[in-house]
N, C-alpha and C positions, 0 to 999 in steps of 0.2 A: 502493498500499499503506501502510496507514495501522494505527498500534496505539495499541487505546483499553484504557482499565483506571479500574473503580472497586471499592475495596479495603478493608474495612471489617474491625476488629476490634478487641477491647478489651486484650486482653492478647497475648504478653509488650510489646511496643510499640503504642500506641493507633493506630489507621489510622484514618480518613476521608476518604480522598483519591482526588482524580480524576484521570488522566491524559492526553493526547494528545500523539501524536506523526505527523506527518505524513513520506510517502520523501521522502527526502533530506533531512528538514531534523533540528537538534539540538538537543534538549531540556536544559535544564540542572536539574536538581535542587537548589537551595540551603534551607538553614536551618541550627540550631544543630545540636552534636550531640543525640544521641536523639530526630529529628524525624521520623525512620521513613523518609531515602532510604534508606539500603542495603539494609532489608527491603524497600523497591519494589519494588527491582533482583530481590532476590530471587523476590518472587511471581511477577513477568514471565517470570523462567528455570522458576517453577516449582518452584525451591527452599524455598519457604515456601509455604503454605496458609491464607491470610486466612480468616476465618471465615467472611463475606459477599461479592456482589461478581463482577465478571467480567474475564476478559482476552481480547482480539481481538485479532489480528492479520490484514489483509486481508478477506478473508471466514470463515476459521478461528474457531474459539473454542480456547480453548487452557484456562479458566478459569470457569465458572458455577458457584458454590454454588449455587441454584435448583435447577439444572438436572442435580445430578451430576457435569459436567465436570470432568474437573483430569487433561487430558495429561501425562504422565511430561515431565520435562526434555529428558528423550535425543529426544523426538519433537517439542520445541517448535525452531525453527531458528533459534536463538538462539546469538551469537558473545556471551562474559563474557570480560569483564579484569575481573583481580580487581587490589585495592589491594597483596595481595602477589604477583601475577603466578599463584602458583599451578603455577610449573614442576615438570616433572619432574625434581629433582636429578641421576637418576645417566642421564641421555637429552641426549643431543646435542641442538643448535638445531634443524636440521633434524629429529630426531627426535620434539623436543616437536611440532611444526608436523604432521607425519604423522598423530600420535594422533588430529587433526580431520576428517584422510580420510577414515574408513570407507566416505563413502558413493562413494569410488570404486573402480574398480578398483586392487590390489594395485599392478601394473604403471606406475602412471600416478598413485603419492601422490609420489615423490620430487621427481619435477619437477615438480609442481602446489606442491609444499611450499618449494623454492628459489625458485619463481615468489614466494609470497606474501614469502617473505624480503626477496628483493628490492626487492619494492612497500614493506617497510619498511627499505630502508639498510641491509640485512643481508648484503650479498653479502659471500662470503669469510670466515662467522662460522658454516656450516653445522655443524663436526666439535666446535665449543665447548659445552662444557656448562653451566650457569646460576652457576657457581662460580668461573670464566672470562668473563663477561660483567659490565661494568658494568651498576648499576641501569638506564640508561636502554636500554641494548641487552638487557637482560632484558622490561622496559617491551614493546620493541617486536618480540622475537621472542613474548611474548603476547598483542600484538595483530593479528601474525602468526596466530599459530593459531586465534584467534576470527572471523579473518575467512577463514581457510582453510574453517573448514563451508559458507561462502557463504550466511551467516545472512541471514535476513529481519531481525531488529531485531539492533544491535548495545549492548550493553550495559555501560557504562567506570563501574567503580564506584572513582575519587578515583585514576585512574590515573597522577597525576605524585604522589602526595605523599611518596613516597619517595627522591625524586631531588633533586640542589641546584640552586638557582634559574636556575643557565647551562645544565643538560641540561634541566630542565623549560622552558625558554626556544626552548630547539631541538625538544623532543620538540611543544611547542605548535604551531613553524610549520609540522612535517613532517606534522600532523596535522590542519591544516589544511588542508595541500595534498592531501591524501589523501581527504578526505570529498568532494571534488568530484566523485570519481568512485564515490562510492557511494553510490545510489539505494536506500537502505533508512532510517528511522528508528532515530535515535541518542539515546539517554537518556542522558545525563552525570552523576552526583552525584558533587559540589566542596565543601570549604569556602572555595576561592577569587573569590572575589566578579569578581574583575577576568578570573580564568580562564574564567570563566562569561559574562561582556559580551563578552569577545575570541571563545570559539568558538558560544557561540549564538546559534540565528535567535529562540529563546525560553526564559524561564525559569518556571521554577515555584517561589515563595517557600511551605516547608511548615513549620509550627510544633504542635508535639507531636501530629504525623501526619497534622495538617488541611491540607489545598490553601488558603490563603489568597489566593493571584493567580497569573497565567499574562499574562505578558505579556512584548514584545521587552525588551530589556535597557534601551533608551534609552526606551521608555514605561516602562519598571518604575521607573524612578529619577527620570523626570519627574513619573509619575501615580503613586504607590505609591497603591493601594487602600486604605490604613487606614496609621495613626500606626506600630502595629505591624509593616508591613511594611516600612516607611521606615527602622526602630530595625534589624528584622533583615537589611535590606540596606545596613546601616551609613553610613545618610543623617546625615551630622552637623548640619545646620543644621532641625532640629527643634525648636521652640517653642510656650507656650501664648500666646493670646491671648483676646480677647474681641469679638464682632464687635459695631460700632457703629455702622452707616449703608449701604445698600445707594444704589446711584445708578447705577439701569439705563440711564439715558442716556446717560451716561457711562462704561459697560463697568466698573463699580466695585464695591468692595464694601469698607468702609472696617472696617478692623481693631484697634483699640488692645493694643499692644507697648508694655514698658516704660513707661508714662504719654502716651506717641506714638503722632499715626496714623501707619498704615503702608497703601499702596491697594494694593489686589491686582483680578485681575480677578473680573467680577460672578461672585456666586457664590449664587446666592439659596437654596439649601438649607439654609443656616442664619439660622437666627432673628437678627434682632436682639437682642443682650445676653448670646446665646448664648454660651458659651465653646468655646475648637474648638482642635487642634493646628492649627498651620502648620507648612509646609517652604517652603524655597529651596534648590536647588539650587545648588552652591558655583560653575557656571559661573554662574547668575547671580546671584553677588555680585561688583559690579565693581568696583577700587579707580579712582578719579573724583582729577580734581587740586581744589586746594582751592578754587578760583577756581568750583568745580561745584557746591558741597558744599549749595548752596540746593535743588538737583534735588530733586525726587519723591523722595519714600524713601530719602532719603540721612543716614545715622549716622555717629556719630564715634565710634571703638572705640583702642584701644593695644593695638598687636601686643605676642602672648604667646610666639608661638613663631613662627619661621621654620626648614621643611625643604626644601633644596633636592636635587634626584638627576635626572640625565639632564637637565638643561638646562631644568628645571621646578620651580618651588617651592612648596610649599603652607605656606599661613600662616594662622594663629588671630589673631584679636582681638577683646578684650571690649569691649562698649558698655559704657557707663557704669560703666567698670572691671568688670562685673560677671561671676564665670567662671564663672556659669548661662546666661551674654546672650553666647555665644562666638560669635563668626561664623567658617567657615571659607570659606576660596578659593584660587583657585591662578592664578600668572601666572607667565608666564617668571621662567627665574631669573636672564638677564641685565637685564629689566626690576624686578626686584627689589633686584637691586646699584647699578642707577642711580638708581631713586626711594629709596635707602637705607632699606628695608624691614628692618628689627630689632627685636627687642624693646623694649616702651618708648614707639617711636614712634607717634606721634597718628596718623590716617588717615581719610578719608572714605571709606565706601562705599555703593553703591549697589543698593539690593534694586528687581531686575527686577521692576516688576509683573507684567505677563503671566506671570511665571514660578511667582509665589507660588499655591501649591494649598494650600484650607483643607480638614483632616480632623475626622472627629466625635473628640473630646478624650479622649485616652488619660493612662490612670488612672496612670500608669508616671513622667507629667512635671507630674499636674495637680499646683496652686498651686505650679509651678515656673516663675522667665521661661522656661526650655527647657534642652536637654540636646543634648551631641552626640556624636557615635558616635568618638569620638576621644579619650578617657580623661579628659573634661573634666565628664563629666556631675556633678549635685551628689547 
């Protein structure tokens, strides 16, 4: 079973989006506020009609503007978990789930509702009303209700945004466990890129209603389709340079950055002399020893910030003391402590050649040495 959609409109929120999600797959929609993520979910569910396009699930067409097809929301087998849960406040948890079981004989509904509450770790909460439940428990009731419809598609609109971080981590683990048994397309809207990377098989990046790229999270981070995608996915090490030379025999393209040459893997699509954006993932910025400072692509930088959390340290360091040339990398907190990595310390950093990706020049960073995604852009 595959969900596919092409959605177009000019107002109230512009859309020019294409969505595809296979059975058993979780697709995360990410992008800034106003990029159309929640509107897309509403189009899939039949709660909003776009001006043009189509929505198809398996062999069924739910919407086709050209053919005049628009299946009512009640007739689309969609489970929808809203950001604010949308539970009936006067009904118990059990009764809320029963509301989604109109397709079953009345005598079977209570038992089936208890089944889904149990699947969502809510044994013993049958009689509690929403006001008597925590935010995490309300979210699980909403999820149980969505799944009780036996949907062909599950839509999740920022389901964890209203709970604290500890509860969010618990709910993430429960959703990861639950989805292993769900052989249906799942579409998740989230602002949290870490959440998307943890849960999703693929991510779709949206900007002003337009689909920019769809890829597995690890591919998206290593190979963004554009500098805009890199910025929207909060990749900090994005800079501007100029192509100096192509050396195909050495699998090398040389670029100039801050007056020094950097070696990237051979990327002949960019002409010599062309201004480009270039990206190096945080994982490809390697802290080396002083005696290794003559290695290829090794630069000297001064640490401007070190943040430690749960055994890891995120470090920012400025090349040539320039704020707009800040490299970000991560190391173990113990390594940072042992090496004495503190603000003001000078460190040698090697940029891994194979990980440097050239991109078409981005006007947002044109004329700058670079920009970062951690509040250090010029």
